py3Dmol code that shows the C-alpha trace and the ligand (Angstrom):
import py3Dmol

protein = """\
ATOM      1  CA  UNK A   1      54.836  40.173 233.835  1.00  0.00           C
ATOM      2  CA  UNK A   2      57.714  41.817 235.693  1.00  0.00           C
ATOM      3  CA  UNK A   3      60.435  39.944 237.549  1.00  0.00           C
ATOM      4  CA  UNK A   4      62.332  41.533 240.392  1.00  0.00           C
ATOM      5  CA  UNK A   5      64.771  39.374 242.322  1.00  0.00           C
ATOM      6  CA  UNK A   6      62.643  36.171 242.664  1.00  0.00           C
ATOM      7  CA  UNK A   7      59.352  37.978 242.701  1.00  0.00           C
ATOM      8  CA  UNK A   8      57.105  37.725 239.697  1.00  0.00           C
ATOM      9  CA  UNK A   9      54.526  40.401 239.343  1.00  0.00           C
ATOM     10  CA  UNK A  10      51.507  40.810 237.076  1.00  0.00           C
ATOM     11  CA  UNK A  11      51.376  44.435 235.870  1.00  0.00           C
ATOM     12  CA  UNK A  12      47.944  46.054 235.259  1.00  0.00           C
ATOM     13  CA  UNK A  13      48.026  49.566 233.863  1.00  0.00           C
ATOM     14  CA  UNK A  14      45.054  51.776 233.897  1.00  0.00           C
ATOM     15  CA  UNK A  15      44.025  55.470 234.249  1.00  0.00           C
ATOM     16  CA  UNK A  16      44.942  55.449 237.911  1.00  0.00           C
ATOM     17  CA  UNK A  17      47.357  58.021 239.341  1.00  0.00           C
ATOM     18  CA  UNK A  18      49.643  55.985 241.620  1.00  0.00           C
ATOM     19  CA  UNK A  19      51.418  52.762 241.830  1.00  0.00           C
ATOM     20  CA  UNK A  20      50.138  50.126 244.192  1.00  0.00           C
ATOM     21  CA  UNK A  21      51.354  46.579 245.016  1.00  0.00           C
ATOM     22  CA  UNK A  22      48.798  43.815 245.942  1.00  0.00           C
ATOM     23  CA  UNK A  23      49.083  40.351 247.209  1.00  0.00           C
ATOM     24  CA  UNK A  24      46.173  38.754 245.427  1.00  0.00           C
ATOM     25  CA  UNK A  25      43.738  36.217 246.747  1.00  0.00           C
ATOM     26  CA  UNK A  26      45.685  33.327 245.193  1.00  0.00           C
ATOM     27  CA  UNK A  27      49.118  34.656 246.676  1.00  0.00           C
ATOM     28  CA  UNK A  28      50.439  36.029 243.502  1.00  0.00           C
ATOM     29  CA  UNK A  29      51.749  39.636 243.407  1.00  0.00           C
ATOM     30  CA  UNK A  30      50.311  42.242 241.125  1.00  0.00           C
ATOM     31  CA  UNK A  31      50.942  45.889 240.490  1.00  0.00           C
ATOM     32  CA  UNK A  32      48.442  48.517 239.484  1.00  0.00           C
ATOM     33  CA  UNK A  33      50.131  51.399 237.728  1.00  0.00           C
ATOM     34  CA  UNK A  34      49.309  54.435 235.661  1.00  0.00           C
ATOM     35  CA  UNK A  35      49.860  54.068 231.860  1.00  0.00           C
ATOM     36  CA  UNK A  36      52.836  56.334 231.779  1.00  0.00           C
ATOM     37  CA  UNK A  37      55.051  54.594 234.281  1.00  0.00           C
ATOM     38  CA  UNK A  38      57.717  52.336 232.459  1.00  0.00           C
ATOM     39  CA  UNK A  39      58.730  48.790 233.512  1.00  0.00           C
ATOM     40  CA  UNK A  40      62.080  50.086 234.622  1.00  0.00           C
ATOM     41  CA  UNK A  41      60.433  52.578 237.037  1.00  0.00           C
ATOM     42  CA  UNK A  42      58.087  49.847 238.317  1.00  0.00           C
ATOM     43  CA  UNK A  43      60.993  47.516 238.903  1.00  0.00           C
ATOM     44  CA  UNK A  44      62.535  50.192 241.180  1.00  0.00           C
ATOM     45  CA  UNK A  45      59.332  50.614 243.097  1.00  0.00           C
ATOM     46  CA  UNK A  46      59.123  46.813 243.576  1.00  0.00           C
ATOM     47  CA  UNK A  47      62.790  46.598 244.613  1.00  0.00           C
ATOM     48  CA  UNK A  48      62.134  49.106 247.394  1.00  0.00           C
ATOM     49  CA  UNK A  49      59.052  47.245 248.552  1.00  0.00           C
ATOM     50  CA  UNK A  50      60.734  43.710 248.530  1.00  0.00           C
ATOM     51  CA  UNK A  51      60.735  43.411 252.240  1.00  0.00           C
ATOM     52  CA  UNK A  52      57.010  44.233 252.441  1.00  0.00           C
ATOM     53  CA  UNK A  53      56.317  41.789 249.654  1.00  0.00           C
ATOM     54  CA  UNK A  54      58.202  38.813 251.228  1.00  0.00           C
ATOM     55  CA  UNK A  55      56.497  39.589 254.554  1.00  0.00           C
ATOM     56  CA  UNK A  56      53.067  39.587 253.065  1.00  0.00           C
ATOM     57  CA  UNK A  57      53.571  36.663 250.946  1.00  0.00           C
ATOM     58  CA  UNK A  58      54.806  34.757 253.937  1.00  0.00           C
ATOM     59  CA  UNK A  59      51.667  35.933 255.749  1.00  0.00           C
ATOM     60  CA  UNK A  60      49.489  34.785 252.930  1.00  0.00           C
ATOM     61  CA  UNK A  61      51.075  31.242 253.126  1.00  0.00           C
ATOM     62  CA  UNK A  62      50.616  31.155 256.847  1.00  0.00           C
ATOM     63  CA  UNK A  63      46.962  32.068 256.531  1.00  0.00           C
ATOM     64  CA  UNK A  64      46.499  29.660 253.596  1.00  0.00           C
ATOM     65  CA  UNK A  65      47.609  26.672 255.472  1.00  0.00           C
ATOM     66  CA  UNK A  66      44.054  26.189 256.533  1.00  0.00           C
ATOM     67  CA  UNK A  67      42.611  26.304 253.028  1.00  0.00           C
ATOM     68  CA  UNK A  68      41.053  23.143 252.047  1.00  0.00           C
ATOM     69  CA  UNK A  69      42.574  21.285 249.234  1.00  0.00           C
ATOM     70  CA  UNK A  70      39.822  20.133 246.933  1.00  0.00           C
ATOM     71  CA  UNK A  71      39.932  16.818 245.235  1.00  0.00           C
ATOM     72  CA  UNK A  72      36.347  16.586 243.971  1.00  0.00           C
ATOM     73  CA  UNK A  73      35.738  12.992 245.206  1.00  0.00           C
ATOM     74  CA  UNK A  74      32.500  11.682 246.679  1.00  0.00           C
ATOM     75  CA  UNK A  75      32.116  12.393 250.411  1.00  0.00           C
ATOM     76  CA  UNK A  76      33.947  15.622 250.434  1.00  0.00           C
ATOM     77  CA  UNK A  77      32.084  18.416 252.031  1.00  0.00           C
ATOM     78  CA  UNK A  78      31.350  21.873 250.806  1.00  0.00           C
ATOM     79  CA  UNK A  79      29.487  24.898 252.096  1.00  0.00           C
ATOM     80  CA  UNK A  80      26.734  25.996 249.877  1.00  0.00           C
ATOM     81  CA  UNK A  81      25.033  29.313 250.908  1.00  0.00           C
ATOM     82  CA  UNK A  82      26.220  28.672 254.396  1.00  0.00           C
ATOM     83  CA  UNK A  83      24.991  25.119 254.705  1.00  0.00           C
ATOM     84  CA  UNK A  84      27.282  22.000 254.687  1.00  0.00           C
ATOM     85  CA  UNK A  85      26.803  19.729 251.579  1.00  0.00           C
ATOM     86  CA  UNK A  86      28.230  16.438 250.618  1.00  0.00           C
ATOM     87  CA  UNK A  87      29.692  15.909 247.102  1.00  0.00           C
ATOM     88  CA  UNK A  88      28.259  12.924 245.282  1.00  0.00           C
ATOM     89  CA  UNK A  89      30.162  12.167 242.020  1.00  0.00           C
ATOM     90  CA  UNK A  90      27.883   9.915 239.750  1.00  0.00           C
ATOM     91  CA  UNK A  91      27.484   8.595 236.319  1.00  0.00           C
ATOM     92  CA  UNK A  92      23.656   8.550 236.249  1.00  0.00           C
ATOM     93  CA  UNK A  93      22.696  12.182 236.626  1.00  0.00           C
ATOM     94  CA  UNK A  94      21.172  14.350 233.993  1.00  0.00           C
ATOM     95  CA  UNK A  95      22.749  17.671 235.012  1.00  0.00           C
ATOM     96  CA  UNK A  96      26.509  18.385 235.059  1.00  0.00           C
ATOM     97  CA  UNK A  97      26.181  19.745 238.635  1.00  0.00           C
ATOM     98  CA  UNK A  98      23.184  20.195 240.742  1.00  0.00           C
ATOM     99  CA  UNK A  99      22.241  20.799 244.362  1.00  0.00           C
ATOM    100  CA  UNK A 100      19.801  18.248 245.775  1.00  0.00           C
ATOM    101  CA  UNK A 101      18.972  18.970 249.289  1.00  0.00           C
ATOM    102  CA  UNK A 102      22.215  18.833 251.060  1.00  0.00           C
ATOM    103  CA  UNK A 103      23.946  16.899 248.323  1.00  0.00           C
ATOM    104  CA  UNK A 104      25.973  18.462 245.580  1.00  0.00           C
ATOM    105  CA  UNK A 105      25.594  15.983 242.608  1.00  0.00           C
ATOM    106  CA  UNK A 106      28.397  16.127 240.002  1.00  0.00           C
ATOM    107  CA  UNK A 107      28.220  14.155 236.850  1.00  0.00           C
ATOM    108  CA  UNK A 108      31.481  12.036 236.549  1.00  0.00           C
ATOM    109  CA  UNK A 109      32.142  12.965 232.910  1.00  0.00           C
ATOM    110  CA  UNK A 110      32.193  16.604 233.997  1.00  0.00           C
ATOM    111  CA  UNK A 111      34.843  16.137 236.628  1.00  0.00           C
ATOM    112  CA  UNK A 112      37.523  18.193 234.722  1.00  0.00           C
ATOM    113  CA  UNK A 113      35.115  21.032 234.717  1.00  0.00           C
ATOM    114  CA  UNK A 114      34.211  20.750 238.342  1.00  0.00           C
ATOM    115  CA  UNK A 115      35.655  24.127 239.402  1.00  0.00           C
ATOM    116  CA  UNK A 116      34.029  26.129 236.639  1.00  0.00           C
ATOM    117  CA  UNK A 117      30.650  24.424 237.295  1.00  0.00           C
ATOM    118  CA  UNK A 118      30.922  25.138 240.951  1.00  0.00           C
ATOM    119  CA  UNK A 119      31.679  28.656 240.376  1.00  0.00           C
ATOM    120  CA  UNK A 120      28.627  28.994 238.136  1.00  0.00           C
ATOM    121  CA  UNK A 121      26.447  27.240 240.679  1.00  0.00           C
ATOM    122  CA  UNK A 122      27.664  29.474 243.551  1.00  0.00           C
ATOM    123  CA  UNK A 123      26.907  32.509 241.491  1.00  0.00           C
ATOM    124  CA  UNK A 124      23.356  31.252 240.700  1.00  0.00           C
ATOM    125  CA  UNK A 125      22.585  30.290 244.162  1.00  0.00           C
ATOM    126  CA  UNK A 126      24.033  33.557 245.380  1.00  0.00           C
ATOM    127  CA  UNK A 127      21.371  35.329 243.483  1.00  0.00           C
ATOM    128  CA  UNK A 128      18.719  33.045 244.830  1.00  0.00           C
ATOM    129  CA  UNK A 129      19.570  33.099 248.496  1.00  0.00           C
ATOM    130  CA  UNK A 130      21.435  36.219 249.264  1.00  0.00           C
ATOM    131  CA  UNK A 131      18.317  38.480 248.772  1.00  0.00           C
ATOM    132  CA  UNK A 132      16.428  36.809 251.678  1.00  0.00           C
ATOM    133  CA  UNK A 133      19.489  37.098 253.951  1.00  0.00           C
ATOM    134  CA  UNK A 134      20.000  40.711 252.919  1.00  0.00           C
ATOM    135  CA  UNK A 135      16.354  41.492 253.468  1.00  0.00           C
ATOM    136  CA  UNK A 136      16.281  39.877 256.841  1.00  0.00           C
ATOM    137  CA  UNK A 137      19.140  41.993 258.218  1.00  0.00           C
ATOM    138  CA  UNK A 138      18.237  45.207 256.303  1.00  0.00           C
ATOM    139  CA  UNK A 139      14.898  45.382 257.916  1.00  0.00           C
ATOM    140  CA  UNK A 140      16.422  44.920 261.391  1.00  0.00           C
ATOM    141  CA  UNK A 141      19.075  47.549 260.793  1.00  0.00           C
ATOM    142  CA  UNK A 142      16.679  49.955 259.099  1.00  0.00           C
ATOM    143  CA  UNK A 143      18.555  50.231 255.817  1.00  0.00           C
ATOM    144  CA  UNK A 144      17.393  50.007 252.212  1.00  0.00           C
ATOM    145  CA  UNK A 145      20.166  48.467 249.982  1.00  0.00           C
ATOM    146  CA  UNK A 146      20.161  48.913 246.237  1.00  0.00           C
ATOM    147  CA  UNK A 147      20.681  46.281 243.608  1.00  0.00           C
ATOM    148  CA  UNK A 148      22.765  43.133 244.264  1.00  0.00           C
ATOM    149  CA  UNK A 149      25.561  41.726 242.114  1.00  0.00           C
ATOM    150  CA  UNK A 150      27.341  38.395 242.723  1.00  0.00           C
ATOM    151  CA  UNK A 151      30.446  38.078 240.634  1.00  0.00           C
ATOM    152  CA  UNK A 152      34.220  37.899 240.543  1.00  0.00           C
ATOM    153  CA  UNK A 153      35.406  40.727 242.757  1.00  0.00           C
ATOM    154  CA  UNK A 154      39.092  41.533 242.524  1.00  0.00           C
ATOM    155  CA  UNK A 155      40.416  40.760 245.994  1.00  0.00           C
ATOM    156  CA  UNK A 156      37.444  41.423 248.281  1.00  0.00           C
ATOM    157  CA  UNK A 157      34.676  39.386 249.680  1.00  0.00           C
ATOM    158  CA  UNK A 158      32.159  42.101 249.295  1.00  0.00           C
ATOM    159  CA  UNK A 159      31.631  45.917 248.839  1.00  0.00           C
ATOM    160  CA  UNK A 160      28.954  48.493 249.069  1.00  0.00           C
ATOM    161  CA  UNK A 161      28.788  51.409 246.575  1.00  0.00           C
ATOM    162  CA  UNK A 162      28.125  54.988 247.740  1.00  0.00           C
ATOM    163  CA  UNK A 163      24.454  54.558 246.639  1.00  0.00           C
ATOM    164  CA  UNK A 164      24.039  51.383 248.629  1.00  0.00           C
ATOM    165  CA  UNK A 165      24.481  48.835 245.791  1.00  0.00           C
ATOM    166  CA  UNK A 166      25.870  45.506 247.171  1.00  0.00           C
ATOM    167  CA  UNK A 167      28.441  43.469 245.495  1.00  0.00           C
ATOM    168  CA  UNK A 168      29.555  39.982 246.654  1.00  0.00           C
ATOM    169  CA  UNK A 169      32.160  37.724 245.391  1.00  0.00           C
ATOM    170  CA  UNK A 170      30.606  34.306 244.321  1.00  0.00           C
ATOM    171  CA  UNK A 171      33.101  32.747 246.947  1.00  0.00           C
ATOM    172  CA  UNK A 172      31.055  34.019 249.828  1.00  0.00           C
ATOM    173  CA  UNK A 173      28.617  31.236 249.014  1.00  0.00           C
ATOM    174  CA  UNK A 174      31.347  28.791 250.089  1.00  0.00           C
ATOM    175  CA  UNK A 175      31.446  30.187 253.593  1.00  0.00           C
ATOM    176  CA  UNK A 176      29.891  28.943 256.795  1.00  0.00           C
ATOM    177  CA  UNK A 177      26.572  30.657 257.517  1.00  0.00           C
ATOM    178  CA  UNK A 178      27.621  32.871 260.390  1.00  0.00           C
ATOM    179  CA  UNK A 179      30.463  34.089 258.358  1.00  0.00           C
ATOM    180  CA  UNK A 180      28.243  34.733 255.363  1.00  0.00           C
ATOM    181  CA  UNK A 181      25.805  36.644 257.682  1.00  0.00           C
ATOM    182  CA  UNK A 182      28.704  38.728 259.002  1.00  0.00           C
ATOM    183  CA  UNK A 183      29.695  39.863 255.538  1.00  0.00           C
ATOM    184  CA  UNK A 184      26.155  40.794 254.719  1.00  0.00           C
ATOM    185  CA  UNK A 185      25.694  42.862 257.983  1.00  0.00           C
ATOM    186  CA  UNK A 186      29.190  44.457 257.360  1.00  0.00           C
ATOM    187  CA  UNK A 187      28.161  45.683 253.973  1.00  0.00           C
ATOM    188  CA  UNK A 188      24.767  46.823 255.168  1.00  0.00           C
ATOM    189  CA  UNK A 189      26.390  48.726 258.063  1.00  0.00           C
ATOM    190  CA  UNK A 190      28.388  50.626 255.378  1.00  0.00           C
ATOM    191  CA  UNK A 191      25.114  52.112 254.046  1.00  0.00           C
ATOM    192  CA  UNK A 192      24.994  54.100 257.280  1.00  0.00           C
ATOM    193  CA  UNK A 193      28.766  54.441 257.954  1.00  0.00           C
ATOM    194  CA  UNK A 194      31.178  54.685 255.052  1.00  0.00           C
ATOM    195  CA  UNK A 195      34.135  54.038 257.149  1.00  0.00           C
ATOM    196  CA  UNK A 196      35.158  51.542 259.811  1.00  0.00           C
ATOM    197  CA  UNK A 197      34.499  53.972 262.625  1.00  0.00           C
ATOM    198  CA  UNK A 198      33.389  53.065 266.167  1.00  0.00           C
ATOM    199  CA  UNK A 199      29.852  53.870 265.090  1.00  0.00           C
ATOM    200  CA  UNK A 200      30.144  51.452 262.262  1.00  0.00           C
ATOM    201  CA  UNK A 201      31.223  48.499 264.512  1.00  0.00           C
ATOM    202  CA  UNK A 202      28.480  49.240 267.032  1.00  0.00           C
ATOM    203  CA  UNK A 203      25.945  48.987 264.177  1.00  0.00           C
ATOM    204  CA  UNK A 204      27.328  45.654 263.388  1.00  0.00           C
ATOM    205  CA  UNK A 205      27.418  44.625 266.925  1.00  0.00           C
ATOM    206  CA  UNK A 206      23.740  45.443 267.426  1.00  0.00           C
ATOM    207  CA  UNK A 207      22.645  42.669 265.075  1.00  0.00           C
ATOM    208  CA  UNK A 208      25.596  40.330 265.413  1.00  0.00           C
ATOM    209  CA  UNK A 209      27.031  40.468 269.063  1.00  0.00           C
ATOM    210  CA  UNK A 210      29.391  37.686 268.067  1.00  0.00           C
ATOM    211  CA  UNK A 211      30.622  39.249 264.865  1.00  0.00           C
ATOM    212  CA  UNK A 212      34.227  39.088 266.041  1.00  0.00           C
ATOM    213  CA  UNK A 213      34.257  35.298 265.864  1.00  0.00           C
ATOM    214  CA  UNK A 214      33.204  35.459 262.173  1.00  0.00           C
ATOM    215  CA  UNK A 215      35.752  38.211 261.416  1.00  0.00           C
ATOM    216  CA  UNK A 216      38.621  36.174 262.899  1.00  0.00           C
ATOM    217  CA  UNK A 217      37.438  32.984 261.149  1.00  0.00           C
ATOM    218  CA  UNK A 218      37.768  34.886 257.862  1.00  0.00           C
ATOM    219  CA  UNK A 219      41.133  36.241 258.766  1.00  0.00           C
ATOM    220  CA  UNK A 220      42.411  32.851 259.655  1.00  0.00           C
ATOM    221  CA  UNK A 221      40.714  30.798 257.008  1.00  0.00           C
ATOM    222  CA  UNK A 222      39.607  33.267 254.271  1.00  0.00           C
ATOM    223  CA  UNK A 223      42.828  33.877 252.414  1.00  0.00           C
ATOM    224  CA  UNK A 224      43.173  30.962 249.981  1.00  0.00           C
ATOM    225  CA  UNK A 225      39.510  29.851 250.163  1.00  0.00           C
ATOM    226  CA  UNK A 226      37.557  29.276 246.971  1.00  0.00           C
ATOM    227  CA  UNK A 227      35.111  26.394 247.335  1.00  0.00           C
TER     228      UNK A 227
END
"""
ligand_1 = """\
1
ZN
Zn 34.111 47.432 255.488
"""
view = py3Dmol.view(width=600, height=400)
view.addModel(protein, "pdb")
view.setStyle({"model": 0}, {"cartoon": {"style": "trace"}})
view.addModel(ligand_1, "xyz")
view.setStyle({"model": 1}, {"stick": {}})
view.zoomTo()
view.show()
């Protein structure tokens, strides 16, 4: 941890070559730095970037206003793989957390672990449901994606490797259906076009003419979203 003025930064050193400052998904500030750079040198970099940091943390807060504050009480609604589901907290259920139709059933004694259970469930359901969504769009777009991973991605929703392997954050399973589809199409389009060029966006638009709605939803609501 490095403190500069009133900004606390988590420092992550690795084999990278340059120093980069990030506003993480949870609004915290982190610095990725090469091994050889000292804390004193980092503090100087942060000091120079303070206006940028303040501006972006404020922007994160602004975007994050719309993030739902989860209480894990019966009746609360969650998206699971793009479908709205209602939380049902009960004593008489065998599983700690299970999805039954459009109900998410949570065992009351497991309430303190609700977030952890939900993360695991989203990951499991991601592996079950994403393949068919990916397949549906991949065949329309004429691309052949590689293997799928659903896991904790640093500060991105999804990514596509050079060889076409797809990575999705487990949090994508908490997004509305059209937003989830947009993320899938976005990554599939990267198999044809690595960068966000005009050709890339027209590829997206061919299958999702209304992609801009999903993208702006993500911009306005995505920042602090987890469940
Ligand atoms: Zn992209």
